[in-house]
C-alpha positions in Angstrom: -31.4 53.5 -67.2 -31.1 56.0 -70.0 -29.1 59.2 -70.0 -26.3 57.7 -67.9 -22.8 58.9 -68.4 -19.5 57.7 -67.1 -17.3 60.5 -65.8 -13.6 59.7 -65.6 -11.0 61.9 -63.8 -13.6 64.3 -62.4 -11.3 66.8 -60.8 -13.0 69.6 -58.8 -11.5 73.1 -58.5 -11.6 73.0 -54.7 -8.0 71.8 -54.4 -6.4 75.3 -54.3 -8.7 76.7 -51.5 -7.0 77.4 -48.2 -8.7 76.1 -45.1 -6.1 77.0 -42.5 -3.0 79.2 -42.0 -0.2 78.3 -44.4 3.0 77.2 -42.8 4.8 80.5 -43.3 1.8 82.5 -41.9 1.6 80.3 -38.8 5.4 80.6 -38.3 5.1 84.4 -38.5 2.3 84.4 -35.9 4.1 82.0 -33.6 7.4 84.0 -33.8 5.4 87.1 -32.6 3.7 85.0 -29.9 7.0 83.7 -28.6 8.4 87.2 -28.4 5.4 88.5 -26.5 5.4 85.5 -24.1 9.0 86.0 -23.3 8.2 89.7 -22.7 5.5 88.6 -20.2 2.6 90.2 -22.0 0.8 87.2 -23.4 0.1 83.9 -21.6 -1.9 81.6 -23.8 -3.4 81.2 -27.2 -6.1 79.3 -29.0 -7.1 78.6 -32.6 -10.7 79.0 -34.0 -11.7 77.6 -37.3 -14.9 78.6 -39.1 -16.2 78.4 -42.6 -15.4 82.1 -43.4 -12.4 82.8 -41.2 -9.6 81.3 -39.1 -8.4 83.1 -36.0 -5.4 82.9 -33.7 -6.7 84.1 -30.3 -4.3 85.6 -27.8 -5.0 85.6 -24.1 -3.6 87.3 -21.1 -5.1 84.7 -18.8 -6.5 81.3 -19.9 -9.9 82.0 -18.2 -10.7 85.3 -20.0 -11.8 86.3 -23.4 -9.0 86.7 -26.0 -7.4 90.2 -25.9 -6.5 90.1 -29.6 -7.4 88.0 -32.6 -5.3 87.6 -35.7 -7.7 86.6 -38.4 -7.4 85.2 -41.9 -10.5 85.8 -44.0 -11.0 82.9 -46.3 -13.6 84.7 -48.4 -12.5 88.4 -48.5 -14.7 90.8 -50.3 -11.9 93.4 -50.7 -8.3 92.9 -51.5 -7.2 94.6 -48.3 -9.3 92.4 -46.0 -7.4 89.0 -46.1 -5.8 89.5 -42.7 -6.9 91.7 -39.8 -6.5 92.1 -36.1 -9.4 92.6 -33.7 -9.4 93.6 -30.1 -11.5 91.9 -27.3 -14.5 94.0 -28.2 -14.5 93.0 -31.9 -13.1 96.3 -33.2 -10.8 96.0 -36.2 -7.4 97.5 -35.3 -5.5 96.8 -38.6 -6.2 95.3 -42.0 -3.8 94.1 -44.7 -3.5 91.6 -47.5 0.0 90.5 -46.2 0.3 89.0 -42.8 4.0 89.9 -42.3 3.5 93.6 -43.1 0.4 93.6 -40.8 2.4 92.3 -37.9 5.3 94.5 -38.5 3.3 97.8 -38.7 1.3 97.0 -35.6 2.9 98.3 -32.4 2.2 95.5 -30.0 3.9 97.0 -27.0 1.9 100.2 -27.3 -1.5 98.4 -27.5 -3.2 98.3 -24.1 -5.9 95.8 -23.3 -9.1 97.6 -22.3 -10.7 96.1 -19.2 
């Protein structure tokens, strides 16, 4: 029983890490989703959570693969790779460090789903 120490107020630095979309980010995505659903382009969505990234998956039909994924990289290697958009084949369409600017600069009506 030697070399024992009592540690009081052991606070880890893991409190500031994000594990999901922040409320403002999710609100931005859902505003876009609502606009595209009312347009008749998108039909369904899903959320995928992993250790490295979180994705908002967009479907034309519930039985298919997602046509687009809006991803938040939890451990980005570069400054510009925090948010990005992928198509159904996994190709990165756009990258940005700000979600709002990423959604605004993407022309959603001009994107065509490749079958």
